[in-house]
C-alpha positions as CSV (number, residue, x, y, z in Angstrom):
1,X,-27.8,63.3,-39.3
2,X,-26.2,66.2,-37.7
3,X,-23.7,65.5,-34.9
4,X,-25.6,66.8,-31.8
5,X,-24.0,66.2,-28.4
6,X,-26.9,64.1,-27.0
7,X,-26.6,63.8,-23.2
8,X,-27.8,60.2,-22.6
9,X,-27.6,59.4,-18.9
10,X,-26.5,62.9,-17.9
11,X,-29.0,64.5,-15.4
12,X,-26.7,67.3,-14.1
13,X,-27.9,70.6,-15.5
14,X,-24.6,72.4,-15.0
15,X,-22.6,69.6,-16.8
16,X,-25.0,69.7,-19.8
17,X,-24.7,73.5,-20.2
18,X,-21.0,73.8,-19.6
19,X,-20.2,70.9,-22.0
20,X,-22.4,72.2,-24.8
21,X,-24.7,69.1,-24.7
22,X,-28.1,69.4,-26.3
23,X,-30.7,70.8,-23.9
24,X,-34.4,71.0,-24.3
25,X,-35.3,74.2,-22.5
26,X,-37.5,73.5,-19.5
27,X,-36.5,76.6,-17.5
28,X,-40.1,78.0,-17.8
29,X,-40.9,75.7,-14.9
30,X,-39.1,78.1,-12.5
31,X,-41.6,80.9,-13.1
32,X,-44.5,78.4,-12.8
33,X,-43.2,77.1,-9.4
34,X,-42.7,80.7,-8.1
35,X,-46.1,81.9,-9.3
36,X,-47.6,81.1,-5.9
37,X,-44.9,82.1,-3.4
38,X,-47.1,81.1,-0.5
39,X,-46.8,77.4,-1.4
40,X,-44.3,76.0,1.1
41,X,-44.1,72.4,-0.3
42,X,-44.6,71.2,-3.9
43,X,-44.7,67.5,-4.6
44,X,-44.1,66.5,-8.2
45,X,-44.8,62.9,-9.2
46,X,-43.9,61.6,-12.6
47,X,-42.9,58.2,-14.0
48,X,-39.2,57.2,-14.1
49,X,-37.0,58.7,-16.8
50,X,-39.2,61.7,-17.5
51,X,-36.7,64.3,-16.5
52,X,-37.3,64.8,-12.8
53,X,-33.7,64.7,-11.6
54,X,-32.5,67.0,-14.4
55,X,-35.4,69.4,-13.5
56,X,-34.3,69.4,-9.9
57,X,-30.6,69.9,-10.8
58,X,-31.7,72.9,-12.9
59,X,-33.6,74.4,-9.9
60,X,-30.5,73.9,-7.7
61,X,-28.3,75.7,-10.2
62,X,-30.9,78.6,-10.3
63,X,-31.5,79.1,-6.6
64,X,-28.2,78.1,-4.9
65,X,-26.5,81.1,-3.3
66,X,-23.1,79.4,-3.5
67,X,-23.1,79.5,-7.3
68,X,-23.0,82.1,-10.1
69,X,-25.3,80.6,-12.7
70,X,-25.9,83.6,-15.0
71,X,-23.9,82.0,-17.9
72,X,-25.7,78.7,-17.5
73,X,-29.1,80.2,-18.1
74,X,-28.1,82.7,-20.8
75,X,-30.4,82.3,-23.8
76,X,-32.9,80.1,-22.0
77,X,-36.5,81.0,-21.5
78,X,-36.1,82.1,-17.8
79,X,-33.4,84.6,-18.7
80,X,-36.0,86.7,-20.4
81,X,-37.7,87.4,-17.0
82,X,-35.2,89.8,-15.5
83,X,-37.2,90.8,-12.5
84,X,-37.6,87.2,-11.4
85,X,-34.0,86.3,-12.0
86,X,-32.9,89.4,-10.0
87,X,-35.0,88.3,-7.1
88,X,-34.3,84.6,-7.1
89,X,-31.3,83.5,-9.1
90,X,-28.5,82.4,-6.7
91,X,-30.1,84.3,-3.9
92,X,-31.0,81.5,-1.4
93,X,-29.1,78.8,0.5
94,X,-30.1,75.5,-1.2
95,X,-30.2,71.9,-0.2
96,X,-30.3,69.3,-3.0
97,X,-30.6,65.7,-1.9
98,X,-31.6,62.5,-3.7
99,X,-32.8,59.2,-2.2
100,X,-32.5,57.3,-5.5
101,X,-29.8,54.9,-4.1
102,X,-31.5,54.1,-0.8
103,X,-32.0,50.3,-1.0
104,X,-31.0,47.2,0.8
105,X,-32.1,43.6,1.4
106,X,-32.6,44.4,5.1
107,X,-33.7,47.5,6.9
108,X,-30.3,48.0,8.4
109,X,-28.5,48.0,5.0
110,X,-31.1,50.4,3.6
111,X,-30.9,52.7,6.6
112,X,-27.1,52.7,6.2
113,X,-27.6,54.0,2.6
114,X,-30.0,56.7,3.8
115,X,-27.7,57.7,6.5
116,X,-24.8,57.8,4.0
117,X,-26.8,60.1,1.8
118,X,-27.4,62.5,4.6
119,X,-23.7,62.3,5.6
120,X,-22.6,63.1,2.1
121,X,-25.0,66.1,2.0
122,X,-23.4,67.4,5.2
123,X,-19.9,67.1,3.8
124,X,-20.9,69.7,1.2
125,X,-21.6,72.2,4.0
126,X,-18.6,71.8,6.3
127,X,-18.2,75.6,6.1
128,X,-20.9,75.7,8.8
129,X,-18.3,74.4,11.3
130,X,-16.4,77.7,10.9
131,X,-19.4,79.9,11.0
132,X,-19.7,82.4,13.8
133,X,-23.4,82.4,13.4
134,X,-24.0,78.7,14.1
135,X,-24.2,77.7,17.8
136,X,-21.6,75.3,19.3
137,X,-24.2,72.6,20.1
138,X,-25.4,72.4,16.5
139,X,-21.8,72.3,15.3
140,X,-21.1,69.2,17.4
141,X,-24.0,67.4,15.8
142,X,-23.0,68.7,12.3
143,X,-19.5,67.3,12.9
144,X,-20.9,63.8,14.0
145,X,-23.2,63.6,11.0
146,X,-20.5,64.6,8.6
147,X,-18.2,62.0,10.1
148,X,-20.8,59.3,9.8
149,X,-21.1,58.9,13.6
150,X,-24.7,60.3,14.0
151,X,-27.4,58.6,16.1
152,X,-30.7,57.5,14.5
153,X,-32.4,60.5,16.2
154,X,-29.8,62.9,14.7
155,X,-30.3,61.4,11.2
156,X,-34.1,61.8,11.6
157,X,-33.6,65.5,12.5
158,X,-30.8,65.9,10.0
159,X,-32.6,67.9,7.3
160,X,-34.2,70.2,9.9
161,X,-30.8,70.9,11.6
162,X,-29.2,71.7,8.3
163,X,-31.9,74.2,7.3
164,X,-31.5,75.8,10.8
165,X,-27.7,76.1,10.5
166,X,-27.8,77.4,6.9
167,X,-30.5,79.9,7.8
168,X,-28.3,81.2,10.7
169,X,-25.2,81.4,8.5
170,X,-26.7,83.1,5.5
171,X,-29.5,84.9,7.4
172,X,-31.9,83.7,4.7
173,X,-34.4,80.9,4.7
174,X,-33.4,77.7,2.8
175,X,-34.8,76.1,-0.3
176,X,-35.0,72.3,-0.1
177,X,-34.9,70.1,-3.2
178,X,-35.5,66.4,-2.5
179,X,-35.4,64.1,-5.4
180,X,-36.9,60.5,-5.5
181,X,-38.4,61.0,-2.0
182,X,-40.4,57.8,-2.3
183,X,-37.6,55.3,-3.2
184,X,-36.9,54.3,0.4
185,X,-40.6,53.5,1.0
186,X,-41.0,51.7,-2.3
187,X,-37.9,49.5,-1.8
188,X,-38.8,48.8,1.8
189,X,-42.3,47.7,0.8
190,X,-40.8,45.1,-1.7
191,X,-38.2,44.0,0.7
192,X,-40.4,43.5,3.8
193,X,-39.3,46.3,6.2
194,X,-41.8,49.0,5.3
195,X,-42.9,49.8,8.8
196,X,-39.3,50.4,10.1
197,X,-38.3,52.5,7.1
198,X,-41.6,54.5,7.2
199,X,-40.8,55.5,10.8
200,X,-37.4,57.0,9.8
201,X,-38.7,58.7,6.6
202,X,-41.8,60.2,8.3
203,X,-39.6,61.7,11.1
204,X,-37.1,63.1,8.5
205,X,-39.9,64.7,6.5
206,X,-42.1,66.0,9.2
207,X,-39.3,67.7,11.1
208,X,-38.1,69.6,8.0
209,X,-41.4,70.3,6.3
210,X,-43.9,71.0,9.2
211,X,-43.9,74.6,10.4
212,X,-40.2,75.1,9.6
213,X,-39.5,78.8,9.8
214,X,-36.0,78.2,8.4
215,X,-37.5,76.9,5.1
216,X,-38.3,79.3,2.2
217,X,-39.9,76.6,0.0
218,X,-39.4,72.9,-0.8
219,X,-39.8,70.8,-4.0
220,X,-40.0,67.0,-3.8
221,X,-40.2,64.6,-6.7
222,X,-41.1,60.9,-6.9
223,X,-43.0,58.3,-8.8
224,X,-46.0,58.0,-6.5
225,X,-47.8,60.3,-4.2
226,X,-47.6,58.5,-0.8
227,X,-50.7,59.4,1.3
228,X,-50.1,62.6,3.2
229,X,-51.2,61.1,6.5
230,X,-48.6,58.3,6.0
231,X,-45.5,60.4,5.5
232,X,-46.3,64.1,5.6
233,X,-48.3,64.3,8.8
234,X,-49.1,67.8,9.7
235,X,-47.4,69.5,6.7
236,X,-49.2,72.7,5.7
237,X,-49.3,74.6,2.4
238,X,-48.7,71.3,0.6
239,X,-49.5,71.2,-3.1
240,X,-49.3,68.0,-5.3
241,X,-48.6,68.1,-9.0
242,X,-49.4,64.7,-10.5
243,X,-49.9,63.5,-14.1
244,X,-53.7,63.5,-13.6
245,X,-54.0,67.2,-12.7
246,X,-51.1,69.6,-13.1
247,X,-49.8,73.0,-14.2
248,X,-46.3,71.6,-14.8
249,X,-46.9,68.8,-17.3
250,X,-45.1,70.4,-20.2
251,X,-41.9,70.5,-18.2
252,X,-41.5,66.8,-17.7
253,X,-41.2,64.8,-20.9
254,X,-40.9,66.1,-24.4
255,X,-43.9,67.9,-26.1
256,X,-44.5,67.5,-29.8
257,X,-43.0,70.9,-30.3
258,X,-39.9,69.8,-28.4
259,X,-39.5,66.6,-30.6
260,X,-40.1,68.5,-33.8
261,X,-37.4,71.0,-32.9
262,X,-35.0,68.3,-31.8
263,X,-35.5,66.2,-35.0
264,X,-35.0,69.4,-37.1
265,X,-31.8,70.2,-35.3
266,X,-30.6,66.7,-35.7
267,X,-31.7,66.5,-39.4
268,X,-33.6,63.4,-38.5
269,X,-37.2,64.2,-39.5
270,X,-37.4,60.8,-41.4
271,X,-37.6,59.1,-38.0
272,X,-40.5,61.1,-36.7
273,X,-43.2,58.5,-37.4
274,X,-41.2,55.7,-35.7
275,X,-40.4,57.8,-32.7
276,X,-44.0,58.8,-32.3
277,X,-45.2,55.2,-32.5
278,X,-42.7,53.9,-29.9
279,X,-42.2,56.7,-27.4
280,X,-45.2,59.1,-27.6
281,X,-48.7,58.6,-26.3
282,X,-48.5,59.8,-22.7
283,X,-51.2,62.3,-21.7
284,X,-50.3,64.2,-18.6
285,X,-53.2,66.4,-17.7
286,X,-54.0,68.1,-21.0
287,X,-50.5,67.8,-22.4
288,X,-49.3,65.1,-24.7
289,X,-45.7,64.1,-24.1
290,X,-43.0,61.7,-25.3
291,X,-40.6,59.8,-22.9
292,X,-37.4,61.9,-23.1
293,X,-35.1,59.1,-22.1
294,X,-36.3,57.0,-25.0
295,X,-36.1,59.7,-27.6
296,X,-32.5,60.7,-26.6
297,X,-31.4,57.0,-26.6
298,X,-32.9,56.3,-30.0
299,X,-31.3,59.4,-31.5
300,X,-28.0,58.4,-30.1
301,X,-28.4,54.9,-31.7
302,X,-29.4,56.2,-35.1
303,X,-26.5,58.6,-35.0
304,X,-24.2,55.6,-34.7
305,X,-26.2,53.4,-37.1
306,X,-28.9,55.0,-39.3
307,X,-30.5,51.5,-39.7
308,X,-31.0,51.0,-35.9
309,X,-34.4,49.7,-34.8
310,X,-36.3,51.2,-31.9
311,X,-35.7,49.5,-28.6
312,X,-37.3,49.3,-25.1
313,X,-34.8,51.6,-23.4
314,X,-37.3,52.4,-20.6
315,X,-37.7,48.7,-19.8
316,X,-34.0,48.4,-19.0
317,X,-34.1,51.1,-16.4
318,X,-37.4,50.5,-14.7
319,X,-38.5,47.9,-12.2
320,X,-41.3,46.0,-13.9
321,X,-41.9,43.8,-10.9
322,X,-45.2,45.7,-10.1
323,X,-46.9,44.2,-13.2
324,X,-45.8,40.7,-12.4
325,X,-46.6,41.0,-8.7
326,X,-50.3,41.5,-9.7
327,X,-50.4,39.1,-12.7
328,X,-49.2,36.3,-10.5
329,X,-52.5,36.2,-8.6
330,X,-54.6,38.0,-11.2
331,X,-58.3,37.2,-11.0
332,X,-60.5,37.0,-14.0
333,X,-61.2,40.8,-13.9
334,X,-57.6,41.8,-14.1
335,X,-56.8,39.1,-16.7
336,X,-59.7,40.2,-19.0
337,X,-58.7,43.9,-18.7
338,X,-55.0,43.1,-19.5
339,X,-56.2,41.2,-22.6
340,X,-58.2,44.2,-23.7
341,X,-55.3,46.6,-23.2
342,X,-52.8,44.3,-25.0
343,X,-55.2,44.0,-27.9
344,X,-55.1,47.8,-28.3
345,X,-58.3,48.6,-26.4
346,X,-59.0,50.8,-23.4
347,X,-60.6,50.2,-20.0
348,X,-62.5,52.4,-17.6
349,X,-61.0,52.5,-14.2
350,X,-61.2,54.5,-10.9
351,X,-57.8,56.0,-10.0
352,X,-56.5,56.5,-6.5
353,X,-53.7,59.0,-6.4
354,X,-53.0,58.9,-2.6
355,X,-51.5,55.5,-2.0
356,X,-49.5,53.7,0.7
357,X,-47.0,51.1,-0.4
358,X,-48.0,48.6,2.3
359,X,-51.6,48.5,0.8
360,X,-50.7,48.5,-2.9
361,X,-52.1,45.0,-3.3
362,X,-55.2,45.6,-1.2
363,X,-57.5,46.2,-4.2
364,X,-57.7,46.0,-7.9
365,X,-58.1,49.8,-8.1
366,X,-54.7,50.2,-6.6
367,X,-53.2,48.0,-9.3
368,X,-54.5,50.1,-12.2
369,X,-53.7,53.3,-10.2
370,X,-50.1,52.3,-9.9
371,X,-49.8,51.3,-13.6
372,X,-51.2,54.7,-14.5
373,X,-49.2,56.8,-12.1
374,X,-45.9,55.0,-13.0
375,X,-46.3,55.3,-16.8
376,X,-47.4,51.8,-17.8
377,X,-50.8,53.2,-18.8
378,X,-52.0,56.6,-19.9
379,X,-55.4,58.4,-20.1
380,X,-57.4,58.3,-23.3
381,X,-57.8,61.9,-24.5
382,X,-61.3,63.3,-24.0
383,X,-61.9,63.7,-27.7
384,X,-61.0,60.0,-28.3
385,X,-63.4,58.6,-25.7
386,X,-66.2,56.6,-27.2
387,X,-68.4,56.3,-24.2
388,X,-69.2,58.5,-21.1
389,X,-67.3,57.6,-18.0
390,X,-68.5,57.2,-14.4
391,X,-67.5,60.0,-12.1
392,X,-64.0,59.5,-10.8
393,X,-63.1,57.0,-13.6
394,X,-60.5,57.4,-16.3
395,X,-60.3,55.6,-19.7
396,X,-56.9,54.0,-19.7
397,X,-54.8,52.4,-22.5
398,X,-51.2,51.3,-23.2
399,X,-49.4,54.5,-24.5
400,X,-47.1,53.2,-27.2
401,X,-45.3,50.2,-28.8
402,X,-42.5,50.2,-26.2
403,X,-44.8,49.8,-23.2
404,X,-46.8,47.1,-25.1
405,X,-43.6,45.3,-25.6
406,X,-43.0,45.4,-21.8
407,X,-46.4,44.0,-21.1
408,X,-46.0,41.2,-23.6
409,X,-42.6,40.3,-22.4
410,X,-43.8,40.2,-18.8
411,X,-46.9,38.1,-19.6
412,X,-44.8,35.7,-21.7
413,X,-42.4,35.2,-18.8
414,X,-45.3,34.7,-16.4
415,X,-46.9,32.1,-18.6
416,X,-43.6,30.3,-19.2
417,X,-42.8,30.1,-15.5
418,X,-46.3,29.2,-14.5
419,X,-46.6,26.5,-17.2
420,X,-43.6,24.8,-15.6
421,X,-45.5,24.5,-12.4
422,X,-48.7,23.2,-13.8
423,X,-49.3,19.4,-13.7
424,X,-49.3,18.6,-17.4
425,X,-49.1,14.9,-17.0
426,X,-52.7,14.3,-18.2
427,X,-52.1,16.5,-21.2
428,X,-48.9,14.7,-22.2
429,X,-50.6,11.3,-21.7
430,X,-53.4,12.4,-24.0
431,X,-50.8,13.5,-26.7
432,X,-49.0,10.2,-26.7
433,X,-52.1,8.0,-26.5
434,X,-54.0,9.9,-29.3
435,X,-56.9,10.9,-27.0
436,X,-58.2,13.9,-28.9
437,X,-61.1,14.6,-26.6
438,X,-58.9,14.5,-23.5
439,X,-56.3,16.7,-25.2
440,X,-59.0,19.2,-26.1
441,X,-60.1,19.3,-22.5
442,X,-56.6,19.8,-21.1
443,X,-55.6,22.6,-23.5
444,X,-58.9,24.4,-22.8
445,X,-58.1,24.3,-19.1
446,X,-54.7,25.9,-19.7
447,X,-56.1,28.5,-22.0
448,X,-58.4,29.7,-19.3
449,X,-55.4,30.4,-17.1
450,X,-53.5,32.4,-19.6
451,X,-53.5,36.1,-20.7
452,X,-53.9,36.2,-24.5
453,X,-53.5,39.3,-26.7
454,X,-52.6,40.3,-30.3
455,X,-56.3,39.9,-31.2
456,X,-55.8,36.2,-30.8
457,X,-53.6,35.8,-33.8
458,X,-52.2,32.4,-34.7
459,X,-48.7,33.3,-33.5
460,X,-50.0,33.6,-29.9
461,X,-51.3,30.0,-30.1
462,X,-48.0,28.8,-31.6
463,X,-46.1,30.3,-28.6
464,X,-48.8,28.9,-26.2
465,X,-48.3,25.4,-27.5
466,X,-44.6,25.6,-27.5
467,X,-44.7,26.9,-23.9
468,X,-46.7,23.9,-22.8
469,X,-43.9,21.5,-23.8
470,X,-40.9,23.7,-23.1
471,X,-39.0,22.7,-20.0
472,X,-40.7,19.3,-19.7
473,X,-37.9,17.2,-21.2
474,X,-39.2,17.4,-24.8
475,X,-37.5,18.9,-27.9
476,X,-39.8,21.6,-29.3
477,X,-39.5,22.9,-32.9
478,X,-41.6,25.8,-34.0
479,X,-42.1,26.8,-37.7
480,X,-39.3,24.5,-38.8
481,X,-39.2,23.0,-42.3
482,X,-40.6,19.5,-42.5
483,X,-41.5,17.7,-45.7
484,X,-42.6,20.3,-48.2
485,X,-43.4,23.2,-45.8
486,X,-43.2,24.4,-42.2
487,X,-45.2,22.8,-39.5
488,X,-46.4,25.1,-36.7
489,X,-45.1,23.0,-33.7
490,X,-43.4,19.7,-33.6
491,X,-42.6,17.9,-30.3
492,X,-40.0,15.1,-30.0
493,X,-39.9,12.6,-27.2
494,X,-36.5,10.9,-27.7
495,X,-36.9,8.7,-24.7
496,X,-40.2,7.3,-26.1
497,X,-39.1,7.1,-29.7
498,X,-42.1,9.2,-30.8
499,X,-43.1,12.7,-32.2
500,X,-46.2,14.8,-32.4
501,X,-46.9,17.3,-35.1
502,X,-49.4,20.1,-34.5
503,X,-50.9,22.4,-37.2
504,X,-52.7,25.4,-35.7
505,X,-55.7,27.3,-37.3
506,X,-57.6,30.2,-35.9
507,X,-61.3,30.0,-36.5
508,X,-63.4,33.1,-37.2
509,X,-66.3,31.6,-35.2
510,X,-67.0,28.6,-32.9
511,X,-69.0,27.0,-35.7
512,X,-66.0,26.9,-38.0
513,X,-63.6,25.2,-35.6
514,X,-64.4,21.6,-36.9
515,X,-63.7,22.7,-40.5
516,X,-60.4,24.4,-39.4
517,X,-59.3,21.2,-37.8
518,X,-59.9,19.2,-40.9
519,X,-58.1,21.8,-43.0
520,X,-55.1,21.6,-40.6
521,X,-55.0,17.8,-41.0
522,X,-55.2,18.0,-44.8
523,X,-52.3,20.5,-44.7
524,X,-50.2,18.0,-42.7
525,X,-50.9,15.4,-45.3
526,X,-50.5,17.6,-48.3
527,X,-47.1,19.0,-47.2
528,X,-45.9,15.8,-45.7
529,X,-44.9,17.3,-42.3
530,X,-44.7,13.9,-40.6
531,X,-42.3,12.3,-43.1
532,X,-39.2,13.8,-41.5
533,X,-39.8,11.8,-38.4
534,X,-40.6,8.5,-40.0
535,X,-37.0,7.2,-40.1
536,X,-36.2,8.2,-36.5
537,X,-39.5,7.7,-34.6
538,X,-41.7,4.6,-34.5
539,X,-44.8,6.7,-33.7
540,X,-45.8,10.0,-35.2
541,X,-49.0,11.6,-34.0
542,X,-50.5,14.3,-36.2
543,X,-53.0,16.8,-34.7
544,X,-55.0,19.6,-36.2
545,X,-56.0,22.2,-33.6
546,X,-58.5,25.0,-34.1
547,X,-58.7,27.9,-31.7
548,X,-61.4,30.6,-31.2
549,X,-60.4,33.0,-28.4
550,X,-60.1,30.7,-25.4
551,X,-61.9,27.8,-27.0
552,X,-60.0,25.0,-28.6
553,X,-60.8,21.8,-30.6
554,X,-58.3,19.0,-31.3
555,X,-58.6,16.4,-34.0
556,X,-56.2,13.6,-34.7
557,X,-55.3,12.2,-38.1
């Protein structure tokens, strides 16, 4: 593999270009954005780690009048458009602000973080205090904000005031680039102070975006499109660019062409199949894309170790609480659809793109909409759809192996935690008294409460059984050698001087469950699974269990 300078975790365009890091050229986005100059505000929503911040940093380098970026863009796609570069490159005062760090357990702590972000922004423009074109009253407020002494009202009007002062100083309208605009609202919703934060953010946005003559254009990025009436009240010339319908899809994420070129440059074409299975599969509009964060991380790992296995890099940077928050009170409809998705199938679902965080849990449609818009699900391509869809509905599926791993991990944790809260006393009593009918009944009840996947393979039921006994004071052994083979699950009750051996079979039909139980019991005998416990336990219970989807049958030797 060639020694490429892979910029993992670097989202600063200037740093990437000046240090000679590998850069996948996305500068064509500039021309696309400027194609409709009458558009005052463009909102771009994409999942996390799909290059939004790097894209915004690239725009800042291109527009900012305080920079000379000619060398940075040399050889890139946009440099071939001389007329556009002459008109726009480093020609406008530019504000670049990110809300990615605005978070806190309380409203006050989160507001302090937001205020600090605005304060840090003002510190970059202290030259305005010496400008002869900015009036004295505005300079006083600028000084207070930069010193961290601003009132709440001054913070709410902070972005508008900065555009006004910069317009006066440069005698040119301002370009505003606001990254991760929805983070304050998202964090506030999960922490319980959504209303208070929404009041601040709505004022901040409406003052700078609504009929602001000092603004040339604005670009905002985020994960979700918060309903316009919720946060962008009164904003005109507002265009949304989402994963469902977009002209900018090829500029966020890596296209197949991008990945092919990257692998060729890295001399890593042998990894193409693995990378596609794990990190491809997203369909934004009509464009198929890979997650760039994953691709770059995996290339970095195989550069260090050619035998490195693919990993869930995205999982470690994204908040997966949204999946769990719905699973915890999932009804039969959500449960069934999750099982279909995790078994590799697709579901038909209506998608709502305009959401408000305080009503995310108001309907099941919102759940699937959030999973789609944040990258946990993707659309099935039109040519791959087997059945016609109702108007307004999308066919959705899990995009790749990495996201399937996230779902499975989340569901497994949910089951493990939930199982600890279930009253399993009747089930345990049935195990230690040998009541096969009662044990069948109790296991069936637990099965109905779980989310199963993997096409109901036997390993799911192994984990299911082990999870029942885990954390209940028992020693659980799974697939451990006993006698002349490996039993599926063995449970030891040291306090009661007893053990239970379970052999699991998956039946191909309900009618074959009885025969599968008998075969499981014969296997326990034939391979002498129980003999290991004969010297240490006075009682050894042997059970053959047959499963068919969410049905079960237990037979005791």
